[in-house]
C-alpha positions in Angstrom: 33.4 27.2 -12.9 36.5 28.4 -11.0 37.1 32.2 -11.2 40.3 33.1 -9.3 40.8 36.6 -7.8 42.9 38.3 -5.2 42.1 41.1 -2.8 45.0 43.1 -1.3 44.3 45.0 1.9 46.9 47.8 2.0 45.9 48.7 5.5 47.3 45.3 6.7 50.5 45.4 4.7 53.6 46.2 6.8 56.1 46.1 4.0 57.8 42.9 5.3 58.5 41.6 1.7 57.6 38.0 2.6 55.4 37.9 -0.5 58.3 39.1 -2.7 60.7 36.6 -1.1 58.3 33.7 -1.4 57.8 34.5 -5.1 61.6 34.7 -5.7 62.1 31.4 -3.8 59.5 29.7 -6.1 60.5 31.1 -9.5 64.2 32.2 -9.5 66.0 29.9 -12.0 63.1 27.4 -11.7 61.3 26.3 -14.9 57.7 25.3 -14.7 57.0 24.5 -18.3 54.5 25.3 -19.8 53.5 27.8 -17.1 56.7 29.8 -16.9 60.4 29.8 -17.6 62.9 30.4 -14.7 63.0 33.9 -13.4 66.4 35.6 -13.5 68.2 36.3 -10.2 68.0 40.1 -10.7 65.8 42.7 -12.2 62.3 41.1 -12.0 59.6 41.6 -9.4 56.7 39.3 -10.1 55.3 40.4 -6.7 56.6 44.0 -6.2 56.0 46.0 -3.1 55.6 49.7 -3.9 56.3 52.1 -1.0 54.1 55.2 -1.0 55.1 58.1 1.3 52.6 60.9 1.9 52.4 64.1 3.8 55.1 66.2 5.3 56.9 66.3 8.6 55.6 65.7 11.2 52.4 64.4 9.6 53.9 61.6 7.4 52.2 58.4 6.3 53.8 55.4 4.6 51.8 52.8 2.8 53.0 49.6 1.1 51.2 48.4 -2.0 51.8 44.8 -3.1 51.7 44.7 -6.9 51.6 41.4 -8.9 50.2 40.9 -12.4 46.6 41.9 -12.0 45.3 39.2 -14.4 42.9 41.5 -16.2 39.7 40.4 -17.8 40.6 42.7 -20.8 44.4 42.2 -20.8 46.3 44.7 -23.0 49.2 42.3 -23.1 47.0 39.6 -24.8 46.0 42.1 -27.4 49.6 43.1 -28.1 50.7 39.5 -28.5 50.8 37.4 -31.7 50.4 33.7 -32.3 48.6 33.1 -29.0 51.7 34.0 -27.0 49.5 35.4 -24.2 46.3 33.6 -23.3 43.7 33.8 -20.6 42.5 30.6 -19.0 38.8 29.9 -18.2 39.6 30.5 -14.5 40.9 34.0 -15.3 44.6 33.4 -15.0 46.6 35.2 -17.7 49.7 33.3 -18.8 52.6 33.9 -21.2 53.7 31.0 -23.5 57.5 31.2 -23.2 58.1 29.6 -26.6 55.5 31.6 -28.6 56.4 34.8 -26.9 60.1 34.7 -27.8 61.2 38.1 -29.2 57.9 39.8 -28.5 59.1 42.7 -26.4 55.9 44.6 -27.3 54.1 42.5 -24.7 56.2 44.2 -22.0 55.4 47.7 -23.2 51.6 46.9 -23.6 51.1 46.6 -19.8 50.2 50.0 -18.2 50.8 48.6 -14.7 54.4 47.8 -15.7 54.3 44.3 -14.2 55.7 42.4 -17.2 59.5 42.0 -17.4 61.9 41.3 -20.2 64.3 38.4 -19.8 67.3 39.5 -21.9 69.0 36.2 -21.7 66.0 34.1 -22.7 64.6 36.8 -25.0 61.1 36.5 -23.5 58.6 38.5 -21.5 57.7 37.2 -18.0 55.3 37.9 -15.1 53.3 36.5 -12.2 51.3 33.4 -13.0 49.2 33.3 -9.8 51.3 30.1 -9.1 49.1 28.4 -11.7 51.3 25.3 -11.6 50.6 24.9 -7.8 46.9 25.6 -8.1 46.6 23.0 -10.8 48.4 20.6 -8.4 45.8 21.1 -5.7 47.1 24.2 -3.8 44.5 26.6 -2.5 46.6 29.8 -2.9 49.8 31.2 -4.4 53.1 31.2 -2.5 52.8 35.0 -1.8 49.4 34.6 -0.1 50.7 31.6 1.9 53.7 33.7 3.1 51.8 36.8 4.1 51.9 37.0 8.0 49.2 39.7 8.3 46.5 38.4 6.0 46.9 41.4 3.6 46.6 39.1 0.6 43.3 37.2 0.2 43.0 34.7 -2.6 40.1 32.5 -3.8 37.3 31.6 -6.1 34.9 34.4 -6.9 32.3 31.8 -7.8 32.5 30.1 -4.4 30.0 31.8 -2.2 31.8 30.5 0.9 35.2 32.0 0.0 36.7 35.1 1.7 37.4 36.7 -1.6 33.8 36.4 -2.6 32.5 37.8 0.6 34.8 40.8 0.5 34.1 41.7 -3.2 30.4 41.4 -2.6 30.6 43.9 0.3 31.9 46.5 -2.3 34.9 47.4 -0.1 37.3 47.0 -2.9 38.6 49.3 -5.7 40.7 48.9 -8.8 44.2 50.2 -9.1 44.0 52.8 -12.0 40.4 52.1 -13.0 40.9 54.6 -15.8 42.8 51.8 -17.7 39.5 49.9 -18.1 41.1 46.5 -17.9 38.9 44.9 -15.2 41.7 43.4 -13.1 41.1 40.3 -11.0 43.4 41.8 -8.4 41.6 44.5 -6.5 42.5 46.5 -3.4 41.3 47.8 0.0 42.7 50.9 1.5 44.6 52.4 -1.5 46.2 55.6 -0.2 44.4 58.8 -1.1 44.7 62.3 0.2 44.6 63.5 3.8 44.3 66.8 5.7 45.9 67.0 9.2 46.7 69.6 11.8 47.1 70.4 15.4 44.9 72.7 17.4 46.4 75.0 20.1 44.4 77.3 22.4 46.2 80.7 22.3 45.5 81.4 26.0 46.4 77.8 27.2 49.4 76.9 25.1 50.8 74.8 27.9 47.9 72.3 27.6 46.9 70.0 24.8 43.6 71.1 23.1 41.7 67.8 23.4 38.1 67.3 22.2 37.9 70.3 19.8 35.4 69.9 17.0 36.8 70.0 13.5 34.4 69.8 10.5 35.3 69.1 6.9 33.0 69.9 4.0 33.5 69.4 0.2 33.7 66.6 -2.2 30.0 65.8 -1.6 30.6 64.9 2.0 30.6 66.3 5.5 32.9 64.8 8.2 33.3 65.8 11.8 36.0 64.7 14.2 37.5 65.7 17.5 41.1 66.4 18.3 42.9 63.7 20.2 44.7 64.1 23.6 47.6 65.8 21.7 45.3 68.3 20.0 45.8 66.5 16.6 43.1 65.9 14.0 43.1 64.2 10.6 40.8 63.5 7.7 41.8 60.5 5.5 40.6 59.0 2.2 39.9 62.3 0.5 39.6 62.9 -3.2 42.7 64.2 -5.0 42.4 67.7 -6.5 39.1 68.3 -4.7 38.3 71.5 -2.8 37.5 71.3 0.9 36.8 73.6 3.8 38.1 72.9 7.3 36.3 74.6 10.2 37.6 74.4 13.8 35.1 75.2 16.6 35.4 75.4 20.4 33.0 77.1 22.8 34.6 80.3 24.1 36.9 80.7 21.1 36.7 82.3 17.7 36.0 79.9 14.8 38.9 79.1 12.5 38.4 78.0 8.9 40.4 77.5 5.7 39.8 76.4 2.2 42.1 73.7 0.8 42.6 72.2 -2.7 44.1 68.8 -2.4 46.8 68.8 -5.1 48.8 67.0 -2.4 48.4 65.8 1.2 48.0 68.8 3.4 49.4 69.5 6.9 47.8 72.6 8.2 50.4 72.8 11.0 49.4 74.6 14.3 45.9 76.0 14.3 45.8 78.8 16.9 42.3 79.5 18.4 41.8 83.0 19.8 39.6 83.4 22.9 36.3 85.0 22.1 35.9 88.6 23.4 
């Protein structure tokens, strides 16, 4: 049995919006009955690209998170619908019946991911269909996946042992967006942005030279990580747990150890870390 799923690798997404544009090209004012009614020209993002900026100058990171309907195994939109207006196919694709869903604005509000949109003119809720009309016509992937130039979107059959999406999910590299919703989405992610700690090491008696190769250790959150400063004296720890407490220790032979405790309520730039020469 076919079991469609999508993996989105945030590390590969450059924010080019090709996925969004391909979706618009396919659906704007185009009816594909009974799969979907035409998408309006404005106000809907069946494949949205969410920009996430983290950190503070000069340690700033920007991630782009493609966000379609996640085609949950336990869809809250289906539970909110009446008369079978929302249904889940045997292959896992969740669809909205445009005729039965007329007037059911509660379907929009039921989605915690906010990926269902209200068409005021047609009086219906609408969303991504995984391009079900194309898949049923023999296509191997939705338009957004086809248009992605970096391979950030991977689509396929979870029950096909040879598919890329099967291999990736079996390697347990993936994670859910908002797992606390308990909806078991068929769209999962790699590299969702978490917290980071960064800084720059400076040797107090050699401030005209970059402090390369200085050991920096991070403890806390049930882990120990060690890194070295790069040729600019910079260091960074990525993928840390929000609101967790960490200790950063900077060590270099001939210098006094430097350490600090940090609680990650947000991304932290420690700025310039000055190491004093040992007496």
